[in-house]
C-alpha angles and dihedrals in degrees: 000000000000118000088231088068091066114102098240095184091054093050092043090056090046091052093047092049092051091047091051090051091050093048091051091049089050092056092057094040096056093078091053089053093055121118114279114237113240095203105132092195090066102036131028121238096256093045089050091050090050090049091050091050091049089048092052091050091049091049091052091047089051091049091052091046091053090048091053091048089053090051090049091050089051090050091050089052089052088052089052094049095042095246096110113125096027118120112242092217107042103011093235121134116273109235110256089228088060090048089049089057094041113013091187093056112138099185136058115241093258094055092041091054091047090056093053 
């Protein structure tokens, strides 16, 4: 399959939709990532530990979300330059079904499996 056979407009809209969803989720997640107050008069020790654990999980979720947004931005740039759908490793076309599952995919399935 030739990369020119990939419906760039469809995948561009898919990427933009996913980015919008991630940005919205980021807006709600920022409060959960805020610093946990260490005032023992307001919160008991176990509650504070639970809050700190929840904060750490929210921070990791935020980090992953930002990483996905960066990957989406890179994929949108590949759409713009006409390189979308080409494997970074071997140069073959990434299967559209793979792009459907992960529109920001940079590798064909064969190269992705070889890296694992």
